[in-house]
Legacy VTK file of the C-alpha trace (Angstrom):
# vtk DataFile Version 3.0
C-alpha trace
ASCII
DATASET POLYDATA
POINTS 189 float
-18.233 28.907 14.990
-21.214 27.612 13.589
-24.331 28.134 16.568
-27.914 26.060 15.630
-30.432 28.224 15.866
-32.947 26.642 13.741
-34.278 22.844 13.625
-32.345 21.141 11.320
-33.748 18.119 8.709
-31.423 16.021 6.859
-33.335 14.860 4.180
-31.745 11.935 3.316
-31.725 8.229 4.131
-27.598 7.491 3.480
-26.103 6.162 6.999
-23.095 7.825 6.478
-24.881 11.641 5.516
-26.203 10.767 9.019
-22.938 9.290 10.845
-20.948 12.229 9.528
-23.303 15.102 10.954
-23.500 13.528 14.282
-19.535 13.435 13.992
-19.866 17.701 13.251
-21.906 17.682 16.748
-25.290 18.504 14.917
-28.312 18.204 16.118
-30.728 16.776 13.318
-33.852 14.852 12.576
-34.363 12.649 9.037
-37.248 13.258 6.793
-37.273 11.007 4.215
-39.006 11.380 0.702
-38.994 9.838 -2.590
-37.600 12.739 -5.442
-37.278 11.748 -9.086
-33.698 12.064 -9.619
-33.939 12.673 -12.809
-31.776 15.199 -15.103
-30.856 17.296 -18.022
-28.811 15.363 -20.248
-26.780 18.150 -21.143
-25.449 19.386 -17.680
-21.713 18.320 -16.472
-21.145 15.980 -13.655
-21.232 19.333 -11.010
-24.568 21.003 -12.009
-26.187 17.195 -12.109
-25.120 16.998 -8.536
-25.962 20.071 -7.440
-29.434 19.876 -9.795
-30.696 17.309 -7.812
-29.813 18.597 -4.303
-31.840 21.135 -4.951
-34.656 18.899 -6.145
-34.360 16.832 -3.158
-34.634 20.315 -1.187
-37.388 21.763 -3.091
-39.278 19.056 -2.337
-39.575 19.632 1.885
-39.235 23.591 1.607
-43.021 23.665 1.981
-43.546 21.466 5.292
-40.435 22.168 6.696
-40.593 26.114 6.813
-39.174 26.554 10.351
-36.500 24.053 10.034
-33.134 24.202 7.571
-32.900 21.933 5.155
-30.227 20.103 4.054
-30.306 17.857 1.145
-27.285 16.174 -0.930
-26.634 14.020 -4.203
-23.227 12.205 -4.796
-22.352 10.792 -8.831
-19.135 8.967 -9.579
-17.750 10.156 -13.384
-15.565 8.274 -15.170
-14.986 8.712 -18.427
-17.289 10.535 -19.105
-20.038 8.386 -17.985
-22.120 9.294 -14.632
-22.097 6.687 -12.344
-25.137 6.509 -9.336
-26.050 3.870 -6.952
-26.204 0.471 -9.162
-29.925 -1.169 -10.140
-28.460 -4.657 -9.131
-25.474 -6.939 -8.597
-24.237 -6.669 -12.209
-24.380 -2.955 -12.581
-22.442 -2.920 -9.585
-19.970 -4.868 -10.655
-19.397 -3.254 -14.533
-19.276 -0.111 -12.500
-16.193 -1.239 -9.990
-14.941 -2.924 -13.161
-14.520 0.422 -15.022
-13.257 2.516 -11.879
-10.699 -0.748 -11.784
-7.089 1.008 -12.482
-8.270 4.720 -12.997
-8.669 8.329 -11.705
-12.139 9.263 -11.223
-14.508 12.255 -9.662
-16.770 12.055 -6.878
-19.393 15.285 -7.065
-21.416 15.972 -3.965
-23.868 18.714 -4.402
-25.429 19.850 -1.423
-28.381 22.197 -1.046
-29.511 24.179 2.425
-32.651 25.031 2.351
-34.616 27.951 4.923
-37.644 30.355 4.385
-37.231 31.517 1.220
-33.182 31.194 0.998
-31.884 28.203 -1.281
-27.596 27.619 -0.897
-26.281 25.175 -3.366
-22.712 23.880 -3.923
-21.104 21.095 -4.394
-17.071 19.903 -4.024
-15.257 17.457 -6.352
-12.000 15.000 -4.878
-10.728 12.955 -7.612
-9.651 8.847 -5.979
-7.277 6.840 -7.601
-8.014 3.362 -8.028
-5.589 0.778 -8.172
-6.548 -2.474 -10.644
-8.614 -4.691 -8.576
-9.049 -8.435 -9.684
-12.716 -9.557 -10.668
-12.327 -12.022 -7.335
-12.028 -8.898 -5.062
-15.196 -7.241 -7.052
-16.693 -10.506 -6.043
-15.958 -10.422 -2.806
-16.864 -6.554 -1.842
-20.213 -7.118 -4.167
-21.150 -10.468 -2.238
-20.014 -9.298 0.914
-20.801 -5.296 1.458
-23.569 -3.230 0.290
-22.656 -1.234 -2.899
-26.208 -0.907 -4.043
-27.136 2.557 -1.866
-23.761 3.947 -2.969
-22.742 6.412 -5.652
-20.042 4.143 -7.971
-21.136 0.750 -6.152
-18.025 1.593 -3.538
-17.142 3.147 -0.176
-14.564 4.830 0.509
-14.731 3.911 4.451
-15.998 -0.031 3.622
-12.775 -2.690 2.616
-12.451 -1.698 -0.889
-11.389 2.021 0.108
-8.912 0.326 1.727
-7.424 -2.164 -0.319
-8.484 -0.075 -3.273
-7.754 3.691 -3.553
-4.531 4.650 -3.743
-5.005 8.406 -3.048
-7.502 10.733 -3.497
-6.776 14.785 -4.051
-9.760 16.741 -1.835
-12.382 15.924 0.535
-12.495 12.357 1.972
-16.251 12.929 3.523
-16.858 14.562 0.084
-16.377 10.823 -1.156
-18.197 9.734 1.797
-21.440 11.602 0.494
-21.240 14.871 2.385
-18.556 17.352 2.549
-18.406 18.689 5.996
-15.879 21.069 5.891
-17.905 22.770 3.368
-21.168 22.008 5.112
-19.784 23.662 7.848
-19.199 26.877 6.381
-22.659 27.036 4.581
-23.971 26.625 7.790
-22.391 29.610 9.208
-24.049 31.789 6.386
-27.635 30.921 8.265
LINES 1 190
189 0 1 2 3 4 5 6 7 8 9 10 11 12 13 14 15 16 17 18 19 20 21 22 23 24 25 26 27 28 29 30 31 32 33 34 35 36 37 38 39 40 41 42 43 44 45 46 47 48 49 50 51 52 53 54 55 56 57 58 59 60 61 62 63 64 65 66 67 68 69 70 71 72 73 74 75 76 77 78 79 80 81 82 83 84 85 86 87 88 89 90 91 92 93 94 95 96 97 98 99 100 101 102 103 104 105 106 107 108 109 110 111 112 113 114 115 116 117 118 119 120 121 122 123 124 125 126 127 128 129 130 131 132 133 134 135 136 137 138 139 140 141 142 143 144 145 146 147 148 149 150 151 152 153 154 155 156 157 158 159 160 161 162 163 164 165 166 167 168 169 170 171 172 173 174 175 176 177 178 179 180 181 182 183 184 185 186 187 188
């Protein structure tokens, strides 16, 4: 069982990650910093998620040396394309049209940094979307917030409830933080 011995820092503005860590019973503070999320083009989806999570963690190491810093990055992969957060409503609509009626993968890379230790892992979940109509896409883009979500949707939102037929893997991974793997990783610190 994980026993918290050092202060935890969640370096993420994601309300879903904060909610998941609270549900895990973890005591943590949130710190934010803008980090360049670019990555080398030759990386696989899993490597991209881990690469960005590590960049985020390394940005906090010096100022948080007595804390355990947790960072994460989530991406959606479909048909060779990497989908992060949409830049605007048009990009959100385009992503959702591409995902309609498909199976896609959601990757979350997670990094834990404490003093000179850096541990990074990822999880992958396959998501089956039924075909969604343009009207449903418009409703989602207009009435929900697709702009802070990889692939333009949240599995815990309306579209997740009506469009996701099934998943293979971790539900919390699709939300942005694979809590099962995080709990195991925390136990090693």
